[in-house]
Each structure stands twice: as structure tokens, then as C-alpha cells.
C-alpha positions, 0 to 999 in steps of 0.5 A, spaced: 723 252 827 730 253 828 728 260 827 723 260 834 728 255 838 734 261 837 729 265 838 726 263 845 734 262 847 736 268 846 730 270 850 732 266 855 738 269 855 735 276 856 731 274 861 737 270 865 742 277 865 736 282 867 735 277 873 743 276 873 743 285 873 737 284 879 740 279 883 746 284 883 742 289 887 740 288 894 738 292 900 737 290 907 735 292 913 738 290 920 734 291 926 738 293 932 735 291 939 731 297 942 735 301 948 728 302 952 721 299 950 717 300 945 724 303 941 727 300 935 732 303 930 734 298 923 740 300 919 739 300 912 745 296 907 745 297 900 749 291 896 752 291 889 755 285 886 756 278 887 757 276 894 764 273 895 767 277 889 773 281 890 776 287 890 770 288 895 769 296 898 765 298 903 763 305 904 760 309 911 757 315 912 756 319 918 758 314 924 758 322 927 751 322 925 751 329 925 757 330 919 751 331 914 755 332 908 758 325 908 750 322 908 748 327 901 756 323 898 752 317 899 746 319 896 749 320 889 753 314 890 747 309 891 744 314 885 750 312 881 751 305 883 743 303 881 745 305 875 751 302 874 750 295 878 750 291 872 758 293 872 760 292 878 765 285 878 766 286 885 762 287 891 760 294 894 756 295 900 754 301 902 751 305 909 749 311 908 746 312 914 750 308 919 749 311 924 742 311 926 742 312 934 746 318 933 740 320 928 735 320 933 739 324 938 735 331 938 736 335 945 733 342 945 732 343 938 739 340 937 742 335 932 748 331 938 750 326 933 758 325 936 757 322 942 752 317 944 748 320 949 747 314 954 754 316 956 759 311 950 762 317 949 765 318 942 761 313 936 768 313 932 772 312 938 773 306 942 772 301 936 775 293 938 782 291 936 781 284 934 789 283 933 789 278 939 783 275 937 785 273 930 792 272 933 791 266 937 786 263 932 791 264 926 797 261 929 801 256 926 795 256 920 799 261 915 805 260 911 810 263 905 804 264 901 801 271 901 794 270 899 793 264 903 795 269 909 790 273 906 784 269 905 785 265 912 786 271 917 779 275 914 776 268 916 779 269 922 776 276 923 770 274 920 769 269 926 772 274 931 767 279 929 761 274 930 763 273 938 763 280 939 757 283 944 751 285 941 747 285 947 746 293 946 744 298 941 750 300 941 754 294 941 749 291 936 751 296 931 758 296 932 758 288 931 753 290 925 757 295 922 764 291 923 761 284 919 760 288 914 767 292 913 772 287 916 773 283 910 774 288 905 779 290 900 777 297 902 773 301 906 772 308 907 769 312 912 766 318 910 765 324 915 766 331 916 769 336 920 767 343 923 769 348 917 774 344 913 778 342 906 777 336 903 782 331 907 784 324 908 786 320 914 790 313 912 795 308 916 803 309 915 803 303 912 798 304 906 802 310 903 804 310 897 799 305 894 793 309 896 796 316 892 790 314 887 784 316 893 787 322 895 789 324 887 781 322 885 778 325 891 782 332 891 784 331 897 788 337 900 791 334 905 793 326 907 795 325 914 799 318 915 799 315 922 800 308 924 798 308 931 793 315 932 790 312 938 782 312 941 781 306 936 777 310 931 774 306 926 778 305 920 785 304 924 782 298 928 780 296 921 786 296 917 791 296 922 790 290 925 794 287 918 801 291 920 800 289 928 799 281 925 805 282 920 809 286 926 808 279 930 809 274 925 815 277 922 817 278 914 818 270 914 811 270 914 808 275 908 802 279 912 800 284 907 796 291 908 790 287 905 785 292 907 786 300 904 781 304 910 781 311 910 777 316 914 775 321 909 773 329 911 768 332 907 770 339 908 765 342 913 758 341 917 755 347 913 758 344 906 751 340 905 751 342 897 748 337 891 753 340 887 759 338 891 756 331 894 755 329 886 762 331 884 764 327 890 761 321 888 763 322 880 770 322 884 768 316 888 766 312 882 772 313 878 776 310 883 772 304 884 774 303 877 781 304 877 780 299 883 776 294 879 770 294 883 766 297 877 768 295 870 770 301 865 776 305 864 777 310 870 782 315 866 789 318 869 788 320 876 788 327 877 795 330 880 795 330 887 796 337 891 798 335 895 803 328 898 802 325 904 804 328 910 804 325 918 799 327 922 804 329 927 806 334 922 798 338 924 798 343 929 791 343 932 791 350 936 788 351 942 784 356 945 788 359 951 781 362 953 774 364 953 771 368 948 769 370 941 774 368 935 776 372 929 779 369 924 786 372 921 786 367 915 782 363 911 781 356 909 787 354 905 791 360 906 799 358 907 802 361 914 809 360 917 810 358 924 809 364 928 804 367 923 797 370 927 791 365 925 785 368 930 784 372 936 780 370 942 776 377 944 773 378 951 767 382 950 767 384 957 773 386 958 775 392 963 780 394 958 777 394 951 785 394 949 787 388 952 780 384 950 784 380 945 788 374 946 792 371 939 793 364 938 799 363 933 801 357 929 807 353 931 809 350 924 809 352 916 803 349 913 796 350 910 790 352 914 786 346 913 780 346 919 777 352 923 772 352 929 765 353 927 762 355 933 764 363 935 763 362 942 770 358 945 771 355 951 779 355 953 782 348 950 777 347 945 780 346 938 779 352 934 784 350 928 789 346 924 795 347 921 798 342 916 805 342 916 810 337 913 814 337 919 813 332 925 812 337 931 815 335 938 809 336 942 805 331 937 806 324 939 803 317 936 797 314 940 794 321 942 793 324 935 786 325 935 782 330 939 775 327 942 
């Protein structure tokens, strides 16, 4: 009799554990308002762990919807989390395709996912700064306890997001995304460049705490700015913490409680299973090291390159129109004055003067190149990541559109 009772109890425990594991993975489909009659899009959300558990990690891919390598990394990440969801000690939220609006923008057979074609501009610019809204709510409620302040501010952030306009398709998308991300401990916004090495954008106050992220991902350059300008998603999510800290002063502790970063997963053409699978494994090790997943992450690999200010990146622009021919490849070490590329005018009347040189103004590493080989005047054709701030680069105007 006792044996049957113990067997039954054991079976119930097994069933309860199985139900608990099943509950730790949830998939939601969030509707967006139609932009025109007869149309409707949705946002697919993958959730792992227990809602409200800490640490909370939020990862989204391809807010610029034409940046496909990020979505493939997210696909591999979801596959791994599906197998590991019983080991989630915190909470993980993943949006493998964060911009269904941009995914649907195909014009003349060309996918145009960087700008909202209705006139709203760059999908990753103009995200709302919630500092003023939150400051008005938490004023007089913060204290000498940093943890208590973090909880108070997170509640105020969620309330501020809930009050954002969501009447249009784009504003509804932004509010839904912010509602998922704004209270997270870790926010990773996954993108890619045109042709590039893997690199990161981070808020300056987050360094050197984020060294483990840069090391685990194998970042070739980690670029720091407190105010890069333009209202990019990661900076609006993380920056509210250091802007509030500056307002309340050192006597009222407000730590940078959200590690938010933009990850540039190389170039647009590198939609490669082997690369993406390795990138997902690296994310798993980072999340494990941060305690979001149970287990041992191992010793992070050494940093390939220390962080440097975003003001030290030389963004090289085409002075004329023409065909661009590069003299360097990604990862090349260059010095100020070195030739990076030439722009060729194929219709020049004097072929011996048909080439216009493009040279760098800094010592550094070739971080990215243009993949479209027909360029117009003013187009960014390359970036060289240096270590010394450049006089023509200034805070608040550091991102191209």
C-alpha cells in the first residue's frame, strides 16, 4: 500500500515537473492594427522561464527588416532555448522577426526594410525618450536603496509605455516592443551592417560591465557613446537609467540597470547556418554567465579588441558619384592617410583622371564597407574603427540614417 502511494506521489511529481517545463515556453501572437482596409500583421513573441523572474533578457532581431543574418541567429537561438527552456532560471523574451511591417515592404522585387515607406523614416530612429515621463512619476519616491529605486523606476517605465500612442501600425509595433523590453535587465537588439565584421554599439556607462558580452560574441569592435543621436532603440531603452541618475544626483543611487546593446552580425549577405549557429551558442553562453540560464558558461574568451569611443570611428563618404573599387578588405589595419578606395567615373573624358581617392583620417581597423558598388556623393562607403576621438565626430550626431 505504501509502495503504491509513493509510486503515485512520484508520478504526480513527474507530471507536475513536466507541466512546469511546458509552462516555461510560451508563444504569443500580438495583433497590430491594419494600415489599410483588409490588411493585418502580427508580432510573434517567444517566452521562456517564469514571468517576472530575474534576470530578464530580451532579444529582438531585424528591426531593420532587411538585415536577415540577425533573424537567422534568432532562429538558431529559439531552437536552442526550446531544448533548454527547463534550465531558464530568469525570463527570456525573443522576437525573431521584430518588424513585420518592414518585412512586407517589397517594391519592384526589392526588399526595402530599413525605412517605413509610409514616410515615418528609419525604423531604428526616433524611439521615444521616456526620461521626462518617468522622472515626473518617481520624483520624491526614490531613496538610498538602489534595488528599491530600480523596482520603482521599472514600474514607472512600464506605466509610461502603456500610455504611448498606438493608433497607427508603426506606433502600435513600437509600443508592443517597448512593453516587452523596457523592464529587462538585458536587451540585445540584433542587426547587421552592409559588409562588416561583427561589432557592438553600447552606452558608455555600460562599460566595462559588458566586457563579457563583447568577449563571448567575439566583437571586432565595441563602440561606446552616451548620446549617439537619432533615438536608436538600445540607447532609448538603456539611456533612461543614466539620464535619471544625472537628474537625481549621486545621493540617490540609480544604477545602469539595463545592459542594452546593438549587435551588428556582419554583413547583409552573410545568411549562413554555420555562422548563425555559432552566434546562437555564444548568446547561450553569455546568458548562462549572466544567470539567466542554469549551468556553467566557462571562461569567456579574451577580448579581441578593447572598447573605443564611437567618436573614434571614421565614417568615409563618397566625394563624387561612380563605381567604388576598394583597396582594402575587412579587418585590415590602416593608418591615417591610407587609401581605402577609389571611385571611378567610367564616362570620364580623360580616363587617366577618372579615379577619385578616398582616404582615412585615423589609424585603425577597416570595420565595414559598402556592398552597393555604384555610389552617390555623400554615401558612406567605409568605416574605420580607431581609438582616438576625431575632431569632426561629435556627440548627438554619430549615427548615419
